[in-house]
C-alpha positions as CSV (number, residue, x, y, z in Angstrom):
1,M,29.3,1.0,-12.9
2,R,25.9,-0.6,-11.8
3,K,24.2,1.0,-14.8
4,L,26.9,-0.4,-17.1
5,V,26.5,-3.9,-15.8
6,L,22.7,-3.6,-16.1
7,S,22.9,-2.4,-19.7
8,I,25.2,-5.3,-20.6
9,M,22.7,-7.8,-19.1
10,I,19.7,-6.2,-20.9
11,L,21.5,-6.3,-24.2
12,F,22.5,-9.9,-23.6
13,L,19.0,-11.0,-22.7
14,T,17.5,-9.1,-25.7
15,F,20.0,-10.9,-28.0
16,V,19.2,-14.4,-26.8
17,S,15.4,-13.8,-26.8
18,G,13.3,-14.9,-29.8
19,T,10.8,-12.1,-29.1
20,V,10.7,-8.5,-27.8
21,M,10.5,-9.0,-24.1
22,A,9.1,-6.8,-21.3
23,Q,11.7,-5.0,-19.2
24,Y,11.5,-6.4,-15.7
25,G,8.5,-8.6,-14.9
26,P,6.6,-7.7,-11.7
27,V,8.3,-5.1,-9.5
28,G,7.1,-3.4,-6.4
29,F,4.3,-3.9,-3.9
30,V,2.7,-6.8,-5.9
31,N,5.6,-9.0,-4.7
32,T,4.8,-8.5,-1.0
33,N,4.3,-11.6,1.0
34,E,1.1,-10.7,2.9
35,G,-1.9,-12.9,2.5
36,I,-0.3,-14.8,-0.4
37,N,3.4,-15.2,-1.4
38,G,3.5,-12.5,-4.1
39,I,2.1,-12.6,-7.6
40,T,1.8,-15.7,-9.7
41,G,-1.5,-15.1,-11.6
42,G,-2.7,-18.2,-13.4
43,M,0.6,-20.0,-13.0
44,G,0.1,-23.8,-13.1
45,G,-3.3,-23.5,-14.7
46,E,-4.4,-24.4,-18.2
47,I,-3.5,-22.1,-21.0
48,V,-6.5,-21.1,-23.2
49,R,-6.8,-18.8,-26.2
50,V,-10.0,-16.7,-26.5
51,N,-11.3,-14.5,-29.3
52,T,-14.9,-13.8,-28.2
53,R,-16.4,-11.9,-25.3
54,E,-18.3,-15.0,-24.1
55,Q,-15.1,-17.1,-24.0
56,L,-13.2,-14.4,-22.0
57,A,-16.0,-14.0,-19.5
58,H,-16.3,-17.7,-19.0
59,Y,-12.6,-18.3,-18.2
60,A,-12.0,-15.0,-16.4
61,I,-14.5,-15.8,-13.6
62,A,-13.9,-19.6,-13.4
63,P,-12.8,-20.9,-10.0
64,E,-9.7,-22.6,-11.4
65,P,-6.4,-20.8,-12.3
66,Y,-6.1,-20.0,-16.0
67,I,-3.6,-18.3,-18.3
68,I,-5.9,-16.6,-20.8
69,I,-4.5,-15.4,-24.1
70,V,-6.8,-12.8,-25.7
71,E,-6.7,-12.1,-29.4
72,G,-8.7,-9.7,-31.6
73,R,-11.2,-7.0,-30.9
74,M,-14.2,-7.5,-28.6
75,E,-17.0,-4.9,-28.4
76,G,-19.3,-4.1,-25.5
77,N,-22.0,-1.7,-24.5
78,G,-19.6,0.9,-23.1
79,L,-19.4,2.2,-26.6
80,N,-23.1,3.1,-26.2
81,R,-22.5,4.6,-22.7
82,K,-24.0,1.7,-20.9
83,K,-22.3,-0.3,-18.1
84,D,-20.5,-3.3,-19.4
85,I,-18.0,-5.3,-17.4
86,I,-16.3,-8.8,-17.3
87,E,-15.7,-10.1,-13.8
88,V,-12.3,-11.5,-13.1
89,G,-11.7,-14.2,-10.5
90,S,-8.6,-15.0,-8.4
91,N,-5.5,-16.7,-9.8
92,K,-5.8,-15.5,-13.4
93,T,-3.4,-14.2,-16.0
94,I,-5.1,-12.4,-18.8
95,V,-2.6,-11.4,-21.5
96,G,-3.3,-10.1,-25.0
97,V,-1.7,-10.8,-28.3
98,K,-0.5,-7.4,-29.6
99,G,-3.6,-5.6,-30.8
100,A,-6.0,-7.4,-28.5
101,E,-8.7,-4.9,-27.7
102,L,-11.6,-4.5,-25.3
103,A,-13.8,-1.8,-26.8
104,G,-16.5,-0.6,-24.4
105,I,-15.8,-3.5,-21.9
106,G,-14.2,-3.1,-18.5
107,L,-12.5,-5.6,-16.3
108,D,-14.0,-5.8,-12.8
109,I,-12.3,-7.4,-9.8
110,K,-14.1,-7.6,-6.5
111,G,-12.9,-9.5,-3.4
112,K,-10.3,-11.4,-5.4
113,E,-6.5,-11.9,-5.4
114,N,-3.5,-12.9,-7.5
115,I,-4.4,-11.4,-10.9
116,I,-2.2,-10.4,-13.8
117,I,-3.6,-8.2,-16.6
118,R,-1.1,-7.5,-19.5
119,N,-0.9,-6.3,-23.1
120,L,-4.5,-5.2,-23.6
121,I,-6.0,-2.2,-25.2
122,I,-9.0,-1.2,-23.0
123,H,-11.1,1.9,-23.9
124,H,-14.5,3.6,-23.5
125,A,-15.3,1.2,-20.7
126,D,-18.3,2.2,-18.5
127,P,-17.7,2.7,-15.6
128,D,-14.0,1.9,-15.4
129,G,-11.3,0.3,-17.6
130,I,-9.9,-1.8,-14.8
131,A,-11.5,-1.6,-11.4
132,A,-10.5,-3.5,-8.2
133,R,-12.4,-3.4,-5.0
134,S,-11.5,-5.2,-1.8
135,S,-8.8,-7.1,-3.7
136,H,-5.1,-7.7,-3.4
137,H,-2.0,-8.7,-5.4
138,I,-2.9,-7.3,-8.8
139,W,-0.4,-6.5,-11.6
140,V,-1.5,-4.4,-14.5
141,D,1.3,-4.2,-17.1
142,H,1.8,-3.0,-20.7
143,C,-1.8,-2.0,-21.2
144,D,-3.2,0.9,-23.3
145,V,-6.1,2.4,-21.4
146,Y,-8.2,5.4,-22.4
147,S,-11.8,6.7,-22.7
148,E,-12.1,10.4,-23.3
149,D,-12.8,11.7,-26.8
150,E,-16.0,13.6,-26.0
151,P,-16.6,17.2,-24.9
152,V,-18.0,16.3,-21.5
153,K,-15.0,14.7,-19.8
154,E,-16.6,14.1,-16.4
155,D,-19.0,11.6,-18.0
156,W,-16.3,8.9,-17.8
157,D,-15.1,7.5,-14.5
158,G,-11.7,5.9,-14.0
159,L,-9.2,4.1,-16.2
160,V,-7.4,2.1,-13.5
161,D,-9.2,2.5,-10.2
162,L,-8.0,0.4,-7.2
163,T,-10.4,1.1,-4.3
164,V,-12.3,-0.2,-1.2
165,G,-9.3,-1.5,0.7
166,S,-7.4,-3.0,-2.3
167,S,-3.7,-3.4,-1.7
168,Y,-0.3,-4.8,-3.0
169,L,-0.7,-3.6,-6.5
170,T,1.7,-2.7,-9.3
171,V,0.8,-0.7,-12.5
172,S,3.8,-0.7,-14.9
173,Y,4.6,0.2,-18.5
174,C,1.0,1.3,-19.3
175,Y,-0.1,4.0,-21.7
176,I,-2.8,5.9,-19.8
177,H,-4.2,8.8,-21.8
178,D,-7.0,11.0,-23.1
179,H,-9.1,11.0,-20.0
180,H,-10.3,13.2,-17.1
181,K,-9.8,11.2,-13.9
182,A,-7.2,8.6,-14.7
183,C,-6.1,6.4,-11.8
184,L,-7.4,6.2,-8.3
185,L,-5.8,4.5,-5.3
186,N,-8.4,5.0,-2.5
187,S,-12.2,5.3,-2.2
188,G,-12.2,9.0,-1.4
189,T,-12.2,10.5,2.1
190,M,-13.9,9.0,5.1
191,H,-13.6,5.3,4.2
192,F,-12.2,3.2,7.0
193,Y,-11.6,0.1,4.9
194,D,-8.8,2.0,3.1
195,N,-6.8,2.4,6.3
196,G,-3.8,0.2,6.3
197,K,-4.4,-0.8,2.7
198,N,-3.9,1.1,-0.6
199,R,-0.3,0.1,-1.1
200,A,0.7,0.3,-4.7
201,T,3.7,0.9,-7.1
202,Y,3.4,2.8,-10.4
203,H,6.4,2.7,-12.6
204,H,7.4,3.3,-16.2
205,N,3.9,4.4,-17.2
206,A,3.1,7.2,-19.7
207,F,0.4,9.6,-18.5
208,M,-0.6,11.8,-21.4
209,R,-3.5,14.2,-21.9
210,T,-5.2,13.4,-18.6
211,D,-6.5,16.0,-16.2
212,Q,-5.9,14.5,-12.8
213,R,-5.4,11.3,-10.7
214,N,-2.1,10.1,-12.1
215,P,-2.6,8.6,-9.6
216,R,-4.5,10.0,-6.6
217,I,-3.5,8.2,-3.4
218,G,-5.3,8.4,0.0
219,Y,-4.6,6.6,3.3
220,G,-2.0,4.2,2.0
221,L,1.6,3.9,0.7
222,G,2.3,4.9,-2.9
223,H,5.6,4.6,-4.8
224,V,5.6,6.4,-8.1
225,F,8.8,6.1,-10.0
226,S,10.2,6.6,-13.6
227,N,6.9,7.6,-15.1
228,Y,6.4,10.1,-18.0
229,Y,3.9,12.9,-17.7
230,Q,2.8,15.2,-20.6
231,N,-0.2,17.5,-21.0
232,I,-1.6,17.1,-17.5
233,G,-4.4,19.6,-16.8
234,T,-5.0,20.0,-13.1
235,Y,-2.4,17.9,-11.4
236,A,-0.3,14.8,-11.9
237,I,0.1,13.0,-8.5
238,G,-2.4,13.8,-5.8
239,V,-2.3,12.8,-2.2
240,H,-4.6,13.1,0.8
241,T,-5.7,11.8,4.2
242,Q,-2.4,10.7,5.8
243,A,-1.1,8.8,2.7
244,Q,2.7,8.4,2.5
245,V,4.0,8.8,-1.1
246,M,7.4,8.6,-2.7
247,S,7.8,10.2,-6.1
248,E,11.1,9.2,-7.7
249,Q,12.9,10.0,-11.0
250,N,9.7,10.9,-12.8
251,Y,9.7,13.1,-15.9
252,F,7.3,16.0,-15.8
253,D,7.1,17.7,-19.2
254,Q,6.7,21.5,-19.3
255,T,3.1,20.9,-20.3
256,V,2.3,19.5,-16.8
257,N,0.3,22.1,-14.9
258,H,1.0,20.9,-11.3
259,P,3.2,17.9,-10.7
260,F,1.9,17.4,-7.2
261,E,-1.3,18.3,-5.3
262,N,-2.1,17.9,-1.7
263,L,-5.9,17.6,-1.9
264,Y,-8.4,18.9,0.6
265,A,-5.8,20.3,3.1
266,H,-4.3,23.7,3.6
267,S,-1.6,22.7,6.1
268,T,0.1,19.6,7.5
269,Y,-2.1,20.0,10.6
270,E,-5.2,18.6,9.1
271,A,-6.5,15.0,8.9
272,S,-6.9,15.4,5.1
273,C,-3.2,16.2,4.6
274,G,-1.1,13.7,2.7
275,F,2.7,13.4,2.9
276,M,4.8,13.2,-0.2
277,A,8.5,13.5,-1.0
278,D,10.3,13.6,-4.4
279,R,13.8,12.3,-5.3
280,N,15.5,13.4,-8.5
281,S,12.6,14.0,-10.8
282,Y,12.8,16.2,-13.8
283,F,10.5,19.3,-14.0
284,G,10.0,20.9,-17.4
285,K,9.1,24.2,-15.7
286,A,10.3,25.5,-12.4
287,L,8.3,24.7,-9.3
288,T,6.8,27.7,-7.6
289,Q,6.8,28.1,-3.9
290,D,3.2,26.9,-3.9
291,F,4.2,23.7,-5.8
292,K,7.0,23.1,-3.3
293,Y,4.5,23.2,-0.4
294,Q,2.7,20.2,-1.9
295,L,5.8,18.2,-1.0
296,T,5.1,17.9,2.7
297,G,7.7,15.1,3.2
298,S,7.2,11.4,3.7
299,K,8.6,8.8,6.0
300,F,7.8,6.0,3.5
301,L,10.9,4.1,2.3
302,P,10.0,1.7,-0.5
303,S,13.3,-0.2,0.0
304,A,11.9,-1.5,3.3
305,W,9.3,-3.4,1.3
306,Y,11.1,-4.5,-1.9
307,D,14.2,-3.9,-4.0
308,Y,13.8,-1.7,-7.1
309,D,17.1,0.2,-7.7
310,F,17.8,-2.0,-10.7
311,A,14.5,-0.7,-12.3
312,L,15.0,3.0,-11.7
313,T,15.4,4.9,-14.9
314,E,16.9,8.4,-15.3
315,P,14.1,10.9,-16.0
316,K,15.4,11.9,-19.4
317,E,15.7,8.2,-20.4
318,V,12.1,7.7,-19.2
319,A,10.9,10.1,-21.9
320,A,12.6,8.0,-24.6
321,L,10.7,4.9,-23.6
322,Y,7.5,6.2,-25.2
323,P,6.1,4.9,-27.5
324,S,8.1,1.8,-28.3
325,K,8.4,0.4,-24.8
326,I,5.1,1.6,-23.3
327,G,1.8,-0.1,-23.8
328,P,1.2,-3.4,-25.6
329,V,4.3,-5.0,-27.2
330,E,4.8,-7.8,-29.6
331,G,5.2,-11.3,-28.2
332,L,4.4,-10.6,-24.5
333,E,2.1,-13.6,-24.3
334,N,5.2,-15.8,-24.8
335,E,7.1,-14.3,-21.8
336,P,7.5,-16.7,-18.8
337,I,6.7,-15.1,-15.5
338,L,8.9,-16.1,-12.6
339,W,8.3,-16.4,-8.9
340,P,9.5,-14.9,-6.6
341,G,8.8,-11.6,-8.3
342,N,11.6,-9.3,-9.4
343,G,13.1,-7.5,-6.4
344,A,11.2,-9.5,-3.8
345,T,12.8,-9.6,-0.4
346,D,12.5,-11.7,2.8
347,I,11.9,-14.9,0.8
348,Q,12.1,-18.0,3.0
349,C,14.6,-20.7,2.1
350,N,12.2,-23.6,2.3
351,V,10.3,-22.5,-0.8
352,S,10.9,-23.6,-4.4
353,P,11.2,-20.9,-7.1
354,T,9.0,-21.6,-10.1
355,F,7.8,-20.1,-13.4
356,S,4.8,-20.1,-15.6
357,S,4.5,-22.2,-18.8
358,I,3.8,-20.6,-22.1
359,E,1.6,-21.8,-25.0
360,G,3.2,-24.7,-26.9
361,M,6.2,-24.9,-24.6
362,T,8.3,-28.1,-25.3
363,K,11.1,-27.5,-22.8
364,A,12.7,-24.8,-20.6
365,E,16.2,-23.9,-19.5
366,I,16.9,-22.2,-16.2
367,Y,20.0,-20.0,-15.8
368,W,20.8,-19.3,-12.1
369,G,23.4,-17.8,-9.8
370,T,24.4,-15.1,-7.3
371,D,26.5,-13.2,-9.9
372,P,24.4,-11.7,-12.8
373,K,27.4,-11.9,-15.1
374,Q,28.0,-15.6,-14.4
375,L,24.7,-17.4,-14.5
376,K,24.8,-21.1,-15.2
377,R,22.3,-23.5,-16.6
378,T,20.8,-25.6,-13.9
379,E,17.8,-27.8,-13.0
380,M,15.0,-26.6,-10.6
381,T,15.5,-29.7,-8.5
382,K,19.1,-28.7,-7.8
383,I,18.3,-25.2,-6.5
384,S,18.7,-24.7,-2.8
385,L,18.5,-21.3,-1.1
386,R,20.8,-19.8,1.5
387,P,19.8,-17.1,4.0
388,S,20.5,-13.4,3.3
389,T,21.5,-14.1,-0.3
390,T,20.5,-12.3,-3.6
391,Y,19.8,-14.7,-6.5
392,Y,19.6,-13.8,-10.2
393,W,17.9,-16.0,-12.8
394,Y,16.1,-16.1,-16.0
395,V,14.3,-18.8,-18.0
396,K,14.4,-19.7,-21.7
397,A,11.2,-21.4,-22.9
398,Y,11.2,-23.3,-26.2
399,T,8.3,-23.8,-28.6
400,K,8.1,-24.9,-32.2
401,K,8.3,-21.2,-33.2
402,G,11.5,-20.6,-31.3
403,K,12.8,-19.6,-27.9
404,H,11.4,-17.0,-25.5
405,T,13.5,-15.6,-22.7
406,S,12.2,-14.0,-19.5
407,P,13.6,-10.8,-18.1
408,L,16.4,-11.1,-15.6
409,Y,14.9,-11.5,-12.2
410,R,16.5,-11.2,-8.8
411,F,15.2,-11.8,-5.2
412,T,16.7,-11.8,-1.8
413,T,16.2,-14.5,0.9
414,A,15.3,-13.8,4.5
415,A,17.9,-13.7,7.2
416,E,18.4,-16.6,9.6
417,K,16.8,-14.5,12.3
418,A,13.5,-12.8,12.4
419,A,14.0,-9.3,11.1
420,K,12.5,-5.9,10.3
421,P,10.5,-5.6,13.6
422,Y,7.5,-3.4,14.1
423,P,7.7,-1.2,16.1
424,V,11.1,-0.4,14.6
425,D,13.9,-1.1,16.9
426,G,14.6,1.9,19.1
427,E,11.3,3.7,18.3
428,R,10.5,6.1,21.1
429,N,7.2,7.5,20.0
430,T,5.3,4.3,19.3
431,Q,1.5,4.3,18.8
432,L,0.5,1.7,21.4
433,R,-3.1,1.2,20.2
434,V,-4.6,0.4,16.8
435,A,-8.0,0.5,15.1
436,P,-9.6,-2.9,14.8
437,T,-12.8,-2.0,13.0
438,A,-14.6,1.1,11.9
439,E,-16.8,1.3,14.9
440,S,-15.0,0.1,18.0
441,K,-12.6,1.3,20.7
442,T,-8.9,1.2,19.9
443,L,-7.1,-2.0,21.0
444,P,-3.5,-2.8,22.0
445,M,-1.1,-2.9,19.1
446,S,0.5,-6.2,17.9
447,L,4.2,-6.8,17.5
448,S,5.3,-8.0,14.0
449,W,8.4,-9.0,12.1
450,R,9.5,-10.4,8.8
451,P,10.0,-14.2,8.6
452,A,13.2,-16.0,9.3
453,A,14.8,-18.0,6.5
454,I,13.7,-21.3,7.9
455,A,11.1,-21.4,10.6
456,E,8.1,-23.5,11.6
457,S,7.1,-21.2,14.5
458,Y,8.4,-18.3,16.6
459,K,8.9,-17.9,20.4
460,V,8.2,-14.4,21.6
461,Y,10.0,-12.9,24.6
462,F,8.8,-9.7,26.1
463,A,9.9,-7.8,29.2
464,T,10.5,-4.3,30.8
465,T,14.2,-4.9,31.4
466,K,16.9,-6.6,29.3
467,E,17.8,-8.8,32.2
468,E,14.3,-10.3,32.5
469,L,14.0,-11.1,28.8
470,D,15.3,-14.7,28.8
471,H,12.7,-15.6,31.5
472,S,9.8,-13.8,29.9
473,L,8.4,-16.0,27.1
474,I,4.9,-14.7,26.4
475,G,3.9,-17.1,23.7
476,E,4.6,-19.1,20.6
477,T,3.1,-18.5,17.2
478,A,3.2,-19.9,13.6
479,I,2.6,-16.4,12.1
480,T,4.8,-13.3,12.2
481,S,2.8,-11.3,14.7
482,F,1.9,-11.4,18.3
483,N,-0.3,-9.3,20.6
484,P,1.3,-8.6,24.0
485,G,-1.8,-7.0,25.5
486,T,-2.2,-3.5,27.0
487,L,1.0,-1.5,27.0
488,L,2.0,1.4,29.2
489,Y,3.1,4.9,28.1
490,G,6.4,5.9,29.7
491,Q,7.6,2.3,29.8
492,K,10.5,1.0,27.7
493,Y,10.0,-2.5,26.4
494,Y,12.5,-5.2,25.3
495,W,11.5,-8.0,23.1
496,R,13.0,-10.9,21.1
497,V,11.7,-13.4,18.6
498,D,13.4,-16.8,18.3
499,A,12.8,-18.8,15.2
500,V,12.0,-22.5,15.8
501,R,12.9,-24.9,13.0
502,A,11.2,-28.2,12.1
503,D,13.9,-30.2,13.8
504,G,13.4,-28.3,17.1
505,S,16.6,-26.2,16.8
506,I,16.3,-22.5,17.6
507,V,17.8,-19.4,16.0
508,R,18.0,-16.8,18.7
509,G,16.8,-13.4,17.6
510,D,18.2,-9.9,18.2
511,I,16.9,-7.8,21.1
512,W,14.7,-5.0,20.1
513,T,13.3,-2.0,22.1
514,F,10.5,0.5,21.8
515,S,8.7,3.0,24.0
516,S,6.2,5.8,24.0
517,P,6.5,8.9,26.2
518,A,4.2,9.5,29.2
519,R,2.1,12.6,28.7
520,S,1.1,14.3,31.9
521,I,-2.5,14.9,33.1
522,Q,-3.0,17.1,36.1
523,E,-5.9,18.8,37.9
524,G,-7.4,21.5,35.7
525,R,-7.5,21.6,32.0
526,T,-5.6,19.2,29.7
527,E,-5.5,19.9,25.9
528,M,-6.1,16.8,23.8
529,E,-3.2,17.7,21.5
530,H,-0.8,17.3,24.5
531,L,-1.6,13.7,24.9
532,A,-0.2,10.6,23.2
533,R,-2.3,9.9,20.0
534,S,-2.9,6.5,18.5
535,A,-4.7,5.1,15.4
536,Y,-6.7,7.8,13.5
537,A,-6.3,10.7,15.9
538,Y,-4.5,13.7,14.2
539,L,-3.8,17.3,15.1
540,E,-5.7,20.1,13.5
541,R,-4.7,23.7,14.0
542,N,-6.1,27.1,13.3
543,V,-9.6,25.8,13.8
544,N,-10.9,29.1,15.0
545,T,-10.6,30.6,11.5
546,R,-12.5,27.8,9.8
547,F,-15.5,27.1,12.0
548,K,-17.9,29.9,12.6
549,G,-18.9,30.1,16.3
550,Y,-16.3,27.5,17.3
551,T,-13.5,28.7,19.7
552,A,-11.0,26.0,20.6
553,S,-9.4,26.5,24.0
554,N,-5.9,26.4,22.5
555,D,-6.7,26.9,18.8
556,T,-5.9,23.2,18.3
557,V,-8.0,20.1,18.5
558,T,-7.5,16.3,17.9
559,V,-9.5,15.2,14.9
560,G,-10.5,11.8,13.6
561,E,-11.9,11.6,10.1
562,V,-12.9,8.0,10.0
563,G,-12.6,5.0,12.3
564,P,-11.2,4.8,15.9
565,G,-8.6,6.9,17.6
566,S,-7.4,7.6,21.1
567,M,-5.5,10.0,23.3
568,T,-3.8,8.8,26.5
569,G,-2.0,10.5,29.4
570,I,-0.8,9.6,32.9
571,W,-2.5,11.0,36.0
572,Q,0.1,13.0,38.0
573,G,-2.3,14.6,40.5
574,N,-3.2,13.5,44.0
575,E,-5.2,10.4,44.7
576,G,-8.9,11.2,45.0
577,T,-12.3,11.4,43.3
578,Y,-12.7,14.0,40.6
579,Q,-15.3,15.4,38.3
580,V,-14.4,15.0,34.6
581,S,-15.7,16.7,31.5
582,V,-14.7,16.6,27.9
583,T,-15.3,19.3,25.3
584,F,-15.8,18.4,21.7
585,Y,-17.2,19.8,18.4
586,D,-20.4,18.2,17.4
587,E,-21.2,18.0,13.7
588,A,-24.7,17.9,12.3
589,S,-23.6,15.7,9.4
590,G,-23.0,12.5,11.3
591,Q,-22.3,10.8,14.6
592,A,-19.3,10.0,16.8
593,W,-18.9,7.7,19.8
594,M,-16.6,8.9,22.6
595,G,-15.5,7.1,25.8
596,L,-13.4,7.7,28.9
597,S,-11.3,4.8,30.3
598,V,-9.0,4.6,33.3
599,N,-6.4,1.8,33.2
600,D,-8.3,0.2,30.3
601,K,-11.6,0.1,32.2
602,L,-14.4,2.0,30.4
603,I,-15.8,4.6,32.9
604,D,-18.3,6.4,30.6
605,S,-19.3,6.8,27.0
606,W,-21.4,9.2,25.0
607,R,-22.3,10.2,21.5
608,G,-22.4,13.4,19.4
609,E,-26.0,14.7,19.1
610,R,-25.8,15.8,15.5
611,V,-26.3,19.4,16.5
612,E,-23.5,21.5,15.1
613,G,-21.5,23.4,17.7
614,L,-19.2,23.1,20.7
615,K,-20.4,20.7,23.3
616,T,-19.2,19.6,26.8
617,H,-20.0,16.2,28.2
618,K,-19.8,15.8,32.0
619,V,-19.1,12.3,33.3
620,P,-22.1,11.7,35.6
621,E,-20.2,10.0,38.4
622,G,-17.0,11.0,40.2
623,V,-13.9,9.3,38.8
624,S,-11.4,7.7,41.2
625,L,-7.8,8.5,40.3
626,K,-4.4,7.7,41.8
627,P,-1.0,8.7,40.6
628,G,0.2,6.6,37.6
629,D,-3.3,5.8,36.3
630,Q,-3.6,5.8,32.5
631,I,-6.5,8.0,31.4
632,R,-7.7,7.5,27.8
633,I,-10.2,9.2,25.6
634,D,-11.4,6.9,22.8
635,F,-13.6,7.8,19.8
636,Y,-14.8,6.4,16.6
637,T,-16.7,8.2,13.9
638,H,-19.3,7.1,11.4
639,R,-21.8,8.5,8.9
640,R,-19.2,10.8,7.3
641,M,-18.5,12.8,10.5
642,R,-15.2,14.2,11.7
643,C,-14.8,14.0,15.5
644,R,-13.0,17.0,16.9
645,I,-12.1,16.8,20.6
646,D,-10.8,19.9,22.2
647,C,-9.9,19.5,25.9
648,M,-10.6,17.6,29.2
649,D,-11.2,19.3,32.5
650,I,-10.6,17.4,35.8
651,V,-11.6,19.2,39.0
652,R,-12.4,18.2,42.6
């Protein structure tokens, strides 16, 4: 029934539109309210039309917001195998008239935000077609990107590469083809700045005649749904290094060699392993047992970040979208873009929905409501938002050439209370420490939540019993996170966030709980894998078979690939002074810092000596311990080293 209603709405909107419209507008991670309130591009800025490279370069990097309409063909030095890029600044919409072409010119985004790139043909760009580094909130839509038509495929770099800690990205309805390494979402292995970033959605793209990276995702969160894959050489979707990826309702033609590839890892007990699950995709040829292994499972649920079920397409219908609906389409420059984005959630009620103007617009009509079958024309000034409500709307923009209708958008407002806590309510295996920077000890984690519908600030209550909570206000904040300080393993915590409105009234929040189990440390040997791990500390098994001359005490170590990690346990021996030693594997390729703390006080620290082999560090002074003390081993790595810590010995 849902599909029937959706089909009726699509037919209706196509009928009233004066041009062929895009299907959905921005969907996915690009709508996330982190850093900025989702994607708007050049909304509110001047609309300019360009037909030369010089004009495009001028407006693309300008400090002001612009909606830039590109027409015609522009040629650059990439056609001669020389680097040639146009830098793109923040708050830009770059949209092509159908046929707009950047031949041998790439678009380069570095340290920027809020950028929309649509309806362009980009090919033979050196080094990349579209490259984003240290940037966020970028939407690439209805583009045709390719490079490879030469014998040496590896000569070309990427088509759409989103790297160096970029995040909150969506790539949709693009034709990505004839290339070796197509789309990257990470900077490779051992890059700390990718941790906690690399969050992207890929939907309704056609990946054809590419070899690999469609996309390749490391460290972050990837949602890959309703894409079409044909003639893929090595693999379609690749994952590595703790990435969490959901593949959903994709169409893998029989010409796809490997739909999935877990890169660099041979088992789930390696730091390089990525985690991927698939829902309801079509496979043109049966998956072998080896293929099935690549699906290691994922905890990532895209619906916790945004709504998208309205945009899911059955796999066999995905195949029918190419070529008429994929890549550049006629009239896309005349499509109004609405905010909040399509499927956005947790939108506060004290904001005003808005939309972008189009070239030559004389007036606009807004159709609005909570029932998509009964939308009524209204004025923006008359719109008021209620908590926990899904709204549907679209805009008709009029020019002298006719009317142009946006896709049907929907968004959901936040609840009256603060919601979606982290740690998740009831979590009993919480990582209590986080990695602040690449080279530092781990620090206590912060509590966070999604905003209440109407709130000027939040009061945070935190206690170890439910009864104490009302009397345990630990702070007030205007943002949606708060650091409670050092937390104890084995302790259950209760917390609540009350929303404070501008008039001083308070919306009392729900009570949430979390804990992390206490792991025992006693006299003698303690294996690192038996302790509570936080940040970038992962298990690695079967090490004895992979490192010549290295014999782990229990065939398992705790490994950190990049950045900080920690292992924590509770002393359950007698009170006294003890000798402590830690055994680790020292790599010649880099360095690692390690430290021993008791109750958050650093007792001793040491470094790897860049001499490959098993090493044991003895703490030079006796360590005073009493029952209940928290003992923690911290580490961080740098210079492309993996830090492997085997065990700790505590003796009289």
